Biopython code that builds the backbone (N, CA, C, O; Angstrom):
import numpy as np
from Bio.PDB.StructureBuilder import StructureBuilder

atoms = [
    (1, "MET", "N", (-16.067, -59.608, -35.975)),
    (1, "MET", "CA", (-15.059, -60.627, -35.615)),
    (1, "MET", "C", (-15.149, -60.782, -34.124)),
    (1, "MET", "O", (-15.148, -59.760, -33.437)),
    (2, "ASN", "N", (-15.236, -62.122, -33.482)),
    (2, "ASN", "CA", (-15.351, -62.200, -32.169)),
    (2, "ASN", "C", (-14.118, -63.047, -31.729)),
    (2, "ASN", "O", (-13.856, -64.199, -32.076)),
    (3, "PHE", "N", (-13.348, -62.154, -30.811)),
    (3, "PHE", "CA", (-12.057, -62.849, -30.317)),
    (3, "PHE", "C", (-11.793, -62.425, -28.863)),
    (3, "PHE", "O", (-12.370, -61.440, -28.403)),
    (4, "ASN", "N", (-11.044, -63.054, -28.230)),
    (4, "ASN", "CA", (-10.641, -62.645, -26.735)),
    (4, "ASN", "C", (-9.181, -62.412, -26.772)),
    (4, "ASN", "O", (-8.354, -63.209, -27.214)),
    (5, "LYS", "N", (-8.945, -61.274, -26.281)),
    (5, "LYS", "CA", (-7.454, -60.708, -26.257)),
    (5, "LYS", "C", (-7.218, -60.527, -24.568)),
    (5, "LYS", "O", (-8.086, -60.152, -23.779)),
    (6, "GLY", "N", (-5.996, -60.848, -24.278)),
    (6, "GLY", "CA", (-5.591, -60.586, -22.950)),
    (6, "GLY", "C", (-4.000, -60.622, -22.859)),
    (6, "GLY", "O", (-3.278, -60.680, -23.854)),
    (7, "ASN", "N", (-3.519, -60.578, -21.475)),
    (7, "ASN", "CA", (-2.002, -60.563, -21.356)),
    (7, "ASN", "C", (-1.791, -61.475, -20.106)),
    (7, "ASN", "O", (-2.385, -61.272, -19.047)),
    (8, "LEU", "N", (-0.922, -62.474, -20.299)),
    (8, "LEU", "CA", (-0.678, -63.495, -19.334)),
    (8, "LEU", "C", (-0.094, -63.023, -18.110)),
    (8, "LEU", "O", (-0.131, -63.727, -17.100)),
    (9, "PHE", "N", (0.477, -61.816, -18.118)),
    (9, "PHE", "CA", (1.078, -61.245, -16.776)),
    (9, "PHE", "C", (0.229, -60.207, -16.154)),
    (9, "PHE", "O", (0.568, -59.634, -15.118)),
    (10, "ALA", "N", (-0.919, -59.952, -16.806)),
    (10, "ALA", "CA", (-1.836, -58.812, -16.252)),
    (10, "ALA", "C", (-2.748, -59.594, -15.216)),
    (10, "ALA", "O", (-2.966, -60.805, -15.235)),
    (11, "ALA", "N", (-3.244, -58.658, -14.300)),
    (11, "ALA", "CA", (-4.235, -59.129, -13.349)),
    (11, "ALA", "C", (-3.911, -60.171, -12.385)),
    (11, "ALA", "O", (-4.725, -61.001, -11.980)),
    (12, "ILE", "N", (-2.631, -60.091, -12.017)),
    (12, "ILE", "CA", (-2.126, -60.918, -11.046)),
    (12, "ILE", "C", (-2.168, -60.193, -9.583)),
    (12, "ILE", "O", (-1.511, -59.170, -9.390)),
    (13, "PRO", "N", (-2.925, -60.742, -8.631)),
    (13, "PRO", "CA", (-3.150, -60.178, -7.468)),
    (13, "PRO", "C", (-1.784, -59.946, -6.611)),
    (13, "PRO", "O", (-0.847, -60.727, -6.776)),
    (14, "VAL", "N", (-1.690, -58.924, -5.747)),
    (14, "VAL", "CA", (-0.401, -58.822, -5.008)),
    (14, "VAL", "C", (-0.216, -59.946, -3.985)),
    (14, "VAL", "O", (0.882, -60.428, -3.707)),
    (15, "ASP", "N", (-1.473, -60.352, -3.410)),
    (15, "ASP", "CA", (-1.425, -61.451, -2.394)),
    (15, "ASP", "C", (-1.937, -62.747, -2.865)),
    (15, "ASP", "O", (-3.159, -62.842, -2.979)),
    (16, "ILE", "N", (-1.235, -63.717, -3.144)),
    (16, "ILE", "CA", (-1.640, -64.838, -3.784)),
    (16, "ILE", "C", (-1.570, -66.115, -2.374)),
    (16, "ILE", "O", (-0.583, -66.810, -2.135)),
    (17, "SER", "N", (-2.585, -66.141, -1.781)),
    (17, "SER", "CA", (-2.570, -67.199, -0.681)),
    (17, "SER", "C", (-2.858, -68.690, -1.219)),
    (17, "SER", "O", (-2.596, -69.690, -0.552)),
    (18, "GLU", "N", (-3.363, -68.714, -2.355)),
    (18, "GLU", "CA", (-3.582, -70.079, -2.963)),
    (18, "GLU", "C", (-3.331, -69.834, -4.558)),
    (18, "GLU", "O", (-3.631, -68.797, -5.148)),
    (19, "GLU", "N", (-2.748, -70.941, -5.121)),
    (19, "GLU", "CA", (-2.669, -70.845, -6.529)),
    (19, "GLU", "C", (-3.774, -70.250, -7.295)),
    (19, "GLU", "O", (-4.934, -70.467, -6.943)),
    (20, "LEU", "N", (-3.491, -69.479, -8.367)),
    (20, "LEU", "CA", (-4.698, -68.837, -9.218)),
    (20, "LEU", "C", (-4.697, -69.586, -10.547)),
    (20, "LEU", "O", (-3.731, -69.714, -11.299)),
    (21, "PHE", "N", (-5.947, -70.066, -10.721)),
    (21, "PHE", "CA", (-6.180, -70.750, -12.071)),
    (21, "PHE", "C", (-7.099, -69.803, -12.859)),
    (21, "PHE", "O", (-8.127, -69.328, -12.374)),
    (22, "THR", "N", (-6.663, -69.560, -14.104)),
    (22, "THR", "CA", (-7.713, -68.735, -14.982)),
    (22, "THR", "C", (-7.690, -69.524, -16.287)),
    (22, "THR", "O", (-6.690, -69.778, -16.959)),
    (23, "ARG", "N", (-9.042, -69.896, -16.553)),
    (23, "ARG", "CA", (-9.132, -70.574, -17.985)),
    (23, "ARG", "C", (-9.190, -69.548, -19.054)),
    (23, "ARG", "O", (-10.018, -68.638, -19.079)),
    (24, "LEU", "N", (-8.246, -69.753, -19.951)),
    (24, "LEU", "CA", (-8.102, -68.845, -21.066)),
    (24, "LEU", "C", (-9.008, -69.333, -22.354)),
    (24, "LEU", "O", (-9.684, -68.493, -22.947)),
    (25, "ALA", "N", (-9.006, -70.598, -22.737)),
    (25, "ALA", "CA", (-9.786, -71.234, -23.716)),
    (25, "ALA", "C", (-10.156, -72.541, -23.608)),
    (25, "ALA", "O", (-9.493, -73.234, -22.837)),
    (26, "HIS", "N", (-11.128, -73.077, -24.245)),
    (26, "HIS", "CA", (-11.266, -74.499, -24.129)),
    (26, "HIS", "C", (-12.155, -74.883, -25.274)),
    (26, "HIS", "O", (-12.859, -74.058, -25.855)),
    (27, "GLY", "N", (-12.102, -76.218, -25.598)),
    (27, "GLY", "CA", (-12.838, -76.736, -26.750)),
    (27, "GLY", "C", (-13.389, -78.130, -26.084)),
    (27, "GLY", "O", (-13.420, -78.389, -24.881)),
    (28, "GLN", "N", (-13.792, -78.916, -27.108)),
    (28, "GLN", "CA", (-14.366, -80.258, -26.763)),
    (28, "GLN", "C", (-13.331, -81.138, -26.081)),
    (28, "GLN", "O", (-13.669, -81.904, -25.179)),
    (29, "SER", "N", (-12.001, -81.033, -26.526)),
    (29, "SER", "CA", (-11.047, -82.041, -25.795)),
    (29, "SER", "C", (-9.842, -81.188, -25.368)),
    (29, "SER", "O", (-8.745, -81.737, -25.273)),
    (30, "THR", "N", (-9.980, -79.881, -25.107)),
    (30, "THR", "CA", (-8.767, -79.154, -25.153)),
    (30, "THR", "C", (-9.080, -78.011, -23.905)),
    (30, "THR", "O", (-10.119, -77.352, -23.946)),
    (31, "ARG", "N", (-8.242, -77.865, -22.969)),
    (31, "ARG", "CA", (-8.308, -76.695, -22.119)),
    (31, "ARG", "C", (-6.998, -75.942, -21.792)),
    (31, "ARG", "O", (-5.987, -76.564, -21.464)),
    (32, "ILE", "N", (-7.026, -74.714, -21.875)),
    (32, "ILE", "CA", (-5.815, -73.921, -21.830)),
    (32, "ILE", "C", (-6.058, -73.007, -20.664)),
    (32, "ILE", "O", (-7.046, -72.275, -20.627)),
    (33, "GLU", "N", (-5.056, -73.054, -19.608)),
    (33, "GLU", "CA", (-5.171, -72.083, -18.516)),
    (33, "GLU", "C", (-3.955, -71.485, -18.018)),
    (33, "GLU", "O", (-2.863, -72.033, -18.170)),
    (34, "ARG", "N", (-4.109, -70.358, -17.417)),
    (34, "ARG", "CA", (-2.889, -69.772, -16.859)),
    (34, "ARG", "C", (-2.946, -70.049, -15.327)),
    (34, "ARG", "O", (-3.996, -69.934, -14.695)),
    (35, "ILE", "N", (-1.718, -70.435, -14.740)),
    (35, "ILE", "CA", (-1.597, -70.820, -13.440)),
    (35, "ILE", "C", (-0.720, -69.937, -12.748)),
    (35, "ILE", "O", (0.410, -69.847, -13.229)),
    (36, "VAL", "N", (-1.010, -69.172, -11.592)),
    (36, "VAL", "CA", (0.142, -68.361, -11.000)),
    (36, "VAL", "C", (0.348, -68.838, -9.617)),
    (36, "VAL", "O", (-0.610, -68.978, -8.857)),
    (37, "SER", "N", (1.580, -69.097, -9.260)),
    (37, "SER", "CA", (1.954, -69.550, -7.904)),
    (37, "SER", "C", (3.005, -68.630, -7.330)),
    (37, "SER", "O", (3.794, -67.989, -8.024)),
    (38, "ARG", "N", (2.958, -68.615, -6.086)),
    (38, "ARG", "CA", (3.965, -67.922, -5.278)),
    (38, "ARG", "C", (4.183, -68.655, -4.002)),
    (38, "ARG", "O", (3.561, -68.380, -2.975)),
    (39, "GLY", "N", (5.133, -69.648, -4.091)),
    (39, "GLY", "CA", (5.553, -70.307, -2.964)),
    (39, "GLY", "C", (4.539, -71.485, -2.639)),
    (39, "GLY", "O", (4.749, -72.200, -1.660)),
    (40, "GLN", "N", (3.459, -71.682, -3.446)),
    (40, "GLN", "CA", (2.545, -72.818, -3.248)),
    (40, "GLN", "C", (3.204, -74.279, -3.589)),
    (40, "GLN", "O", (4.104, -74.365, -4.424)),
    (41, "ALA", "N", (2.803, -75.184, -3.035)),
    (41, "ALA", "CA", (3.156, -76.627, -3.400)),
    (41, "ALA", "C", (2.019, -77.447, -3.196)),
    (41, "ALA", "O", (1.137, -76.968, -2.483)),
    (42, "SER", "N", (1.833, -78.678, -3.707)),
    (42, "SER", "CA", (0.806, -79.579, -3.568)),
    (42, "SER", "C", (0.673, -80.060, -2.117)),
    (42, "SER", "O", (1.680, -80.050, -1.409)),
    (43, "PRO", "N", (-0.493, -80.476, -1.629)),
    (43, "PRO", "CA", (-0.283, -81.054, -0.277)),
    (43, "PRO", "C", (0.465, -82.287, -0.185)),
    (43, "PRO", "O", (0.449, -83.122, -1.089)),
    (44, "ALA", "N", (1.180, -82.431, 0.984)),
    (44, "ALA", "CA", (2.044, -83.635, 1.088)),
    (44, "ALA", "C", (1.547, -84.964, 0.761)),
    (44, "ALA", "O", (2.353, -85.759, 0.276)),
    (45, "SER", "N", (0.395, -85.309, 0.944)),
    (45, "SER", "CA", (-0.307, -86.471, 0.570)),
    (45, "SER", "C", (-1.118, -86.158, -0.590)),
    (45, "SER", "O", (-1.627, -85.060, -0.813)),
    (46, "GLY", "N", (-1.212, -87.256, -1.355)),
    (46, "GLY", "CA", (-2.142, -87.098, -2.630)),
    (46, "GLY", "C", (-1.233, -86.555, -3.929)),
    (46, "GLY", "O", (-0.218, -85.861, -3.872)),
    (47, "TRP", "N", (-1.825, -87.017, -4.973)),
    (47, "TRP", "CA", (-1.107, -86.716, -6.327)),
    (47, "TRP", "C", (-2.247, -86.197, -7.276)),
    (47, "TRP", "O", (-3.420, -86.541, -7.133)),
    (48, "TYR", "N", (-1.818, -85.356, -8.240)),
    (48, "TYR", "CA", (-2.621, -85.110, -9.397)),
    (48, "TYR", "C", (-2.618, -86.304, -10.235)),
    (48, "TYR", "O", (-1.592, -86.947, -10.455)),
    (49, "ASP", "N", (-3.774, -86.603, -10.704)),
    (49, "ASP", "CA", (-3.942, -87.874, -11.611)),
    (49, "ASP", "C", (-5.008, -87.406, -12.726)),
    (49, "ASP", "O", (-6.182, -87.766, -12.648)),
    (50, "HIS", "N", (-4.595, -86.687, -13.638)),
    (50, "HIS", "CA", (-5.301, -86.077, -14.693)),
    (50, "HIS", "C", (-5.743, -87.123, -15.774)),
    (50, "HIS", "O", (-4.939, -87.845, -16.364)),
    (51, "ALA", "N", (-7.080, -87.134, -15.974)),
    (51, "ALA", "CA", (-7.565, -88.062, -17.123)),
    (51, "ALA", "C", (-7.051, -87.782, -18.482)),
    (51, "ALA", "O", (-7.005, -88.636, -19.368)),
    (52, "ASP", "N", (-6.615, -86.392, -18.633)),
    (52, "ASP", "CA", (-6.154, -85.990, -19.905)),
    (52, "ASP", "C", (-4.535, -85.678, -19.831)),
    (52, "ASP", "O", (-3.959, -85.530, -18.753)),
    (53, "ASN", "N", (-3.930, -85.605, -21.002)),
    (53, "ASN", "CA", (-2.448, -85.270, -21.086)),
    (53, "ASN", "C", (-2.455, -83.903, -20.661)),
    (53, "ASN", "O", (-3.453, -83.209, -20.858)),
    (54, "GLU", "N", (-1.276, -83.382, -20.010)),
    (54, "GLU", "CA", (-1.006, -81.994, -19.778)),
    (54, "GLU", "C", (0.419, -81.574, -20.055)),
    (54, "GLU", "O", (1.430, -82.066, -19.553)),
    (55, "TRP", "N", (0.341, -80.559, -20.958)),
    (55, "TRP", "CA", (1.556, -79.839, -21.323)),
    (55, "TRP", "C", (1.682, -78.471, -20.732)),
    (55, "TRP", "O", (0.854, -77.593, -20.974)),
    (56, "VAL", "N", (2.840, -78.270, -19.867)),
    (56, "VAL", "CA", (2.886, -77.085, -19.262)),
    (56, "VAL", "C", (4.243, -76.483, -19.573)),
    (56, "VAL", "O", (5.234, -77.172, -19.814)),
    (57, "VAL", "N", (4.231, -75.117, -19.555)),
    (57, "VAL", "CA", (5.525, -74.249, -19.701)),
    (57, "VAL", "C", (5.586, -73.253, -18.586)),
    (57, "VAL", "O", (4.556, -72.658, -18.269)),
    (58, "VAL", "N", (6.554, -73.058, -18.056)),
    (58, "VAL", "CA", (6.922, -72.025, -17.107)),
    (58, "VAL", "C", (7.368, -70.718, -17.938)),
    (58, "VAL", "O", (8.369, -70.674, -18.653)),
    (59, "LEU", "N", (6.513, -69.719, -17.741)),
    (59, "LEU", "CA", (6.779, -68.483, -18.442)),
    (59, "LEU", "C", (7.526, -67.481, -17.704)),
    (59, "LEU", "O", (8.152, -66.569, -18.246)),
    (60, "GLN", "N", (7.433, -67.702, -16.281)),
    (60, "GLN", "CA", (8.182, -66.705, -15.439)),
    (60, "GLN", "C", (8.201, -67.503, -14.141)),
    (60, "GLN", "O", (7.257, -68.203, -13.774)),
    (61, "GLY", "N", (9.467, -67.331, -13.400)),
    (61, "GLY", "CA", (9.611, -67.897, -12.107)),
    (61, "GLY", "C", (10.384, -69.329, -12.188)),
    (61, "GLY", "O", (11.190, -69.609, -13.076)),
    (62, "GLU", "N", (10.038, -70.120, -11.206)),
    (62, "GLU", "CA", (10.589, -71.421, -11.092)),
    (62, "GLU", "C", (9.733, -72.371, -10.306)),
    (62, "GLU", "O", (8.943, -71.981, -9.447)),
    (63, "ALA", "N", (9.928, -73.720, -10.650)),
    (63, "ALA", "CA", (9.118, -74.726, -9.953)),
    (63, "ALA", "C", (9.762, -76.038, -9.947)),
    (63, "ALA", "O", (10.705, -76.284, -10.700)),
    (64, "GLN", "N", (9.307, -76.849, -9.161)),
    (64, "GLN", "CA", (9.858, -78.319, -9.183)),
    (64, "GLN", "C", (8.512, -79.090, -9.027)),
    (64, "GLN", "O", (7.633, -78.913, -8.183)),
    (65, "LEU", "N", (8.572, -80.025, -10.088)),
    (65, "LEU", "CA", (7.475, -81.141, -10.103)),
    (65, "LEU", "C", (8.049, -82.471, -9.582)),
    (65, "LEU", "O", (9.203, -82.791, -9.870)),
    (66, "GLU", "N", (7.298, -83.215, -8.855)),
    (66, "GLU", "CA", (7.819, -84.466, -8.406)),
    (66, "GLU", "C", (6.613, -85.605, -8.938)),
    (66, "GLU", "O", (5.394, -85.439, -8.986)),
    (67, "PHE", "N", (7.281, -86.597, -9.245)),
    (67, "PHE", "CA", (6.476, -87.729, -9.841)),
    (67, "PHE", "C", (6.414, -89.059, -8.834)),
    (67, "PHE", "O", (7.270, -89.292, -7.981)),
    (68, "GLU", "N", (5.375, -89.794, -9.063)),
    (68, "GLU", "CA", (5.160, -90.841, -8.020)),
    (68, "GLU", "C", (6.317, -91.839, -8.069)),
    (68, "GLU", "O", (6.498, -92.581, -7.103)),
    (69, "ASN", "N", (7.095, -91.897, -9.123)),
    (69, "ASN", "CA", (8.286, -92.778, -9.266)),
    (69, "ASN", "C", (9.478, -92.256, -8.681)),
    (69, "ASN", "O", (10.561, -92.790, -8.921)),
    (70, "ASN", "N", (9.362, -91.115, -7.825)),
    (70, "ASN", "CA", (10.481, -90.305, -7.242)),
    (70, "ASN", "C", (11.292, -89.446, -8.134)),
    (70, "ASN", "O", (12.273, -88.841, -7.704)),
    (71, "ALA", "N", (10.903, -89.378, -9.372)),
    (71, "ALA", "CA", (11.579, -88.411, -10.386)),
    (71, "ALA", "C", (11.195, -87.062, -9.981)),
    (71, "ALA", "O", (10.074, -86.873, -9.507)),
    (72, "ALA", "N", (12.118, -86.008, -10.142)),
    (72, "ALA", "CA", (11.848, -84.633, -9.848)),
    (72, "ALA", "C", (12.314, -83.876, -11.015)),
    (72, "ALA", "O", (13.385, -84.166, -11.547)),
    (73, "VAL", "N", (11.586, -82.943, -11.435)),
    (73, "VAL", "CA", (11.945, -82.033, -12.691)),
    (73, "VAL", "C", (11.984, -80.588, -12.182)),
    (73, "VAL", "O", (10.994, -80.102, -11.636)),
    (74, "HIS", "N", (13.074, -79.926, -12.349)),
    (74, "HIS", "CA", (13.167, -78.446, -12.066)),
    (74, "HIS", "C", (12.784, -77.730, -13.224)),
    (74, "HIS", "O", (13.297, -78.086, -14.286)),
    (75, "LEU", "N", (11.919, -76.716, -13.225)),
    (75, "LEU", "CA", (11.560, -75.999, -14.379)),
    (75, "LEU", "C", (11.846, -74.496, -14.082)),
    (75, "LEU", "O", (11.549, -73.990, -12.999)),
    (76, "ARG", "N", (12.419, -73.828, -15.065)),
    (76, "ARG", "CA", (12.769, -72.411, -15.003)),
    (76, "ARG", "C", (11.938, -71.729, -16.345)),
    (76, "ARG", "O", (11.353, -72.395, -17.199)),
    (77, "ALA", "N", (12.020, -70.468, -16.315)),
    (77, "ALA", "CA", (11.276, -69.783, -17.342)),
    (77, "ALA", "C", (11.646, -70.357, -18.701)),
    (77, "ALA", "O", (12.842, -70.524, -18.939)),
    (78, "GLY", "N", (10.786, -70.657, -19.563)),
    (78, "GLY", "CA", (11.095, -71.115, -20.898)),
    (78, "GLY", "C", (11.021, -72.809, -20.945)),
    (78, "GLY", "O", (10.831, -73.437, -21.987)),
    (79, "ASP", "N", (11.180, -73.328, -19.815)),
    (79, "ASP", "CA", (11.065, -74.896, -19.773)),
    (79, "ASP", "C", (9.530, -75.362, -19.875)),
    (79, "ASP", "O", (8.596, -74.721, -19.393)),
    (80, "TYR", "N", (9.423, -76.432, -20.493)),
    (80, "TYR", "CA", (8.199, -77.118, -20.622)),
    (80, "TYR", "C", (8.291, -78.565, -20.411)),
    (80, "TYR", "O", (9.364, -79.163, -20.500)),
    (81, "ILE", "N", (7.234, -79.107, -20.146)),
    (81, "ILE", "CA", (7.037, -80.626, -20.105)),
    (81, "ILE", "C", (5.695, -81.310, -20.431)),
    (81, "ILE", "O", (4.622, -80.752, -20.201)),
    (82, "ASN", "N", (5.776, -82.314, -20.876)),
    (82, "ASN", "CA", (4.559, -83.004, -21.314)),
    (82, "ASN", "C", (4.296, -84.128, -20.407)),
    (82, "ASN", "O", (5.142, -85.017, -20.304)),
    (83, "ILE", "N", (3.100, -84.175, -19.678)),
    (83, "ILE", "CA", (2.820, -84.990, -18.659)),
    (83, "ILE", "C", (1.614, -86.067, -19.235)),
    (83, "ILE", "O", (0.486, -85.656, -19.505)),
    (84, "PRO", "N", (1.923, -87.176, -19.349)),
    (84, "PRO", "CA", (1.001, -88.249, -19.952)),
    (84, "PRO", "C", (-0.327, -88.359, -19.008)),
    (84, "PRO", "O", (-0.232, -88.201, -17.791)),
    (85, "ALA", "N", (-1.469, -88.616, -19.596)),
    (85, "ALA", "CA", (-2.634, -88.840, -18.656)),
    (85, "ALA", "C", (-2.194, -89.874, -17.662)),
    (85, "ALA", "O", (-1.385, -90.766, -17.918)),
    (86, "HIS", "N", (-2.815, -89.677, -16.458)),
    (86, "HIS", "CA", (-2.724, -90.575, -15.384)),
    (86, "HIS", "C", (-1.143, -90.739, -14.686)),
    (86, "HIS", "O", (-0.911, -91.525, -13.768)),
    (87, "MET", "N", (-0.264, -89.967, -15.221)),
    (87, "MET", "CA", (1.139, -89.989, -14.664)),
    (87, "MET", "C", (0.892, -89.175, -13.221)),
    (87, "MET", "O", (0.596, -87.980, -13.223)),
    (88, "LYS", "N", (1.013, -89.793, -12.238)),
    (88, "LYS", "CA", (0.757, -89.115, -10.957)),
    (88, "LYS", "C", (2.022, -88.163, -10.721)),
    (88, "LYS", "O", (3.189, -88.487, -10.935)),
    (89, "HIS", "N", (1.568, -86.911, -10.233)),
    (89, "HIS", "CA", (2.554, -85.840, -10.108)),
    (89, "HIS", "C", (2.106, -84.905, -9.082)),
    (89, "HIS", "O", (0.918, -84.948, -8.763)),
    (90, "LYS", "N", (2.914, -84.034, -8.498)),
    (90, "LYS", "CA", (2.577, -82.970, -7.728)),
    (90, "LYS", "C", (3.507, -81.614, -7.994)),
    (90, "LYS", "O", (4.482, -81.662, -8.744)),
    (91, "VAL", "N", (3.170, -80.608, -7.419)),
    (91, "VAL", "CA", (4.063, -79.473, -7.472)),
    (91, "VAL", "C", (4.723, -79.464, -6.066)),
    (91, "VAL", "O", (4.102, -79.251, -5.025)),
    (92, "ALA", "N", (6.152, -79.738, -6.162)),
    (92, "ALA", "CA", (6.812, -79.757, -4.962)),
    (92, "ALA", "C", (7.381, -78.578, -4.369)),
    (92, "ALA", "O", (7.705, -78.584, -3.181)),
    (93, "TRP", "N", (7.537, -77.513, -5.138)),
    (93, "TRP", "CA", (8.074, -76.326, -4.783)),
    (93, "TRP", "C", (7.784, -75.204, -5.885)),
    (93, "TRP", "O", (7.951, -75.522, -7.062)),
    (94, "THR", "N", (7.366, -73.933, -5.576)),
    (94, "THR", "CA", (7.458, -72.872, -6.513)),
    (94, "THR", "C", (8.144, -71.738, -5.805)),
    (94, "THR", "O", (8.062, -71.642, -4.580)),
    (95, "LYS", "N", (8.804, -70.896, -6.516)),
    (95, "LYS", "CA", (9.581, -69.730, -6.084)),
    (95, "LYS", "C", (8.873, -68.850, -5.006)),
    (95, "LYS", "O", (7.921, -68.163, -5.376)),
    (96, "PRO", "N", (9.232, -68.822, -3.815)),
    (96, "PRO", "CA", (8.361, -68.027, -2.793)),
    (96, "PRO", "C", (8.515, -66.531, -2.901)),
    (96, "PRO", "O", (7.595, -65.838, -2.467)),
    (97, "GLU", "N", (9.539, -65.976, -3.412)),
    (97, "GLU", "CA", (9.787, -64.650, -3.525)),
    (97, "GLU", "C", (9.243, -63.658, -4.730)),
    (97, "GLU", "O", (9.283, -62.428, -4.759)),
    (98, "SER", "N", (8.710, -64.602, -5.739)),
    (98, "SER", "CA", (8.200, -64.066, -6.861)),
    (98, "SER", "C", (7.178, -65.049, -7.446)),
    (98, "SER", "O", (7.137, -66.233, -7.111)),
    (99, "GLU", "N", (6.379, -64.500, -8.317)),
    (99, "GLU", "CA", (5.284, -65.166, -9.028)),
    (99, "GLU", "C", (6.004, -66.251, -10.005)),
    (99, "GLU", "O", (7.017, -65.948, -10.636)),
    (100, "THR", "N", (5.440, -67.461, -10.076)),
    (100, "THR", "CA", (5.621, -68.294, -11.049)),
    (100, "THR", "C", (4.449, -68.441, -11.901)),
    (100, "THR", "O", (3.429, -68.842, -11.340)),
    (101, "VAL", "N", (4.393, -68.167, -13.285)),
    (101, "VAL", "CA", (3.423, -68.107, -14.123)),
    (101, "VAL", "C", (3.671, -69.240, -15.153)),
    (101, "VAL", "O", (4.700, -69.336, -15.823)),
    (102, "TRP", "N", (2.571, -70.123, -15.209)),
    (102, "TRP", "CA", (2.517, -71.324, -15.904)),
    (102, "TRP", "C", (1.419, -71.076, -17.009)),
    (102, "TRP", "O", (0.469, -70.305, -16.877)),
    (103, "LEU", "N", (1.677, -71.802, -18.050)),
    (103, "LEU", "CA", (0.710, -72.042, -19.172)),
    (103, "LEU", "C", (0.413, -73.509, -19.250)),
    (103, "LEU", "O", (1.344, -74.288, -19.449)),
    (104, "ALA", "N", (-0.796, -73.937, -19.111)),
    (104, "ALA", "CA", (-1.093, -75.398, -19.082)),
    (104, "ALA", "C", (-2.176, -75.656, -20.249)),
    (104, "ALA", "O", (-3.141, -74.928, -20.481)),
    (105, "VAL", "N", (-1.840, -76.793, -20.912)),
    (105, "VAL", "CA", (-2.696, -77.114, -22.046)),
    (105, "VAL", "C", (-2.999, -78.563, -21.677)),
    (105, "VAL", "O", (-2.106, -79.407, -21.609)),
    (106, "HIS", "N", (-4.329, -78.836, -21.434)),
    (106, "HIS", "CA", (-4.855, -80.240, -21.159)),
    (106, "HIS", "C", (-5.447, -80.597, -22.292)),
    (106, "HIS", "O", (-6.185, -79.816, -22.893)),
    (107, "TYR", "N", (-5.183, -81.861, -22.728)),
    (107, "TYR", "CA", (-5.676, -82.285, -24.074)),
    (107, "TYR", "C", (-5.828, -83.771, -23.918)),
    (107, "TYR", "O", (-5.201, -84.393, -23.060)),
    (108, "SER", "N", (-6.736, -84.377, -24.826)),
    (108, "SER", "CA", (-7.087, -85.753, -24.917)),
    (108, "SER", "C", (-6.093, -86.388, -26.007)),
    (108, "SER", "O", (-6.172, -87.583, -26.292)),
]
sb = StructureBuilder()
sb.init_structure("model")
sb.init_model(0)
sb.init_chain("A")
sb.init_seg("    ")
for serial, (resi, resn, name, xyz) in enumerate(atoms, 1):
    if name == "N":
        sb.init_residue(resn, " ", resi, " ")
    sb.init_atom(name, np.array(xyz, "f"), 0.0, 1.0, " ", f" {name:<3s}", serial, name[0])
structure = sb.get_structure()
């Protein structure tokens, strides 16, 4: 049997100067990744504009997403959101005093 086992809260570095992206699994039209943030936000200019849909859940910590239409969504542990393809968004804020651990599923 060939499988991959891990822990979403393991191997998080103490110093996170940039968001940490770890690909956990992928297929032809799906990618699953863990994202770890600690006070990071997207650059002031520019937006994420993914070609695929993105479903994200905050497993630990807090974050705020901002959308091009000026809508903002605050996410806490357990909260999830589905972002349709090409919906421009950015990370406005993540909790600076502790890690925010996200699980992101990118799919067609």
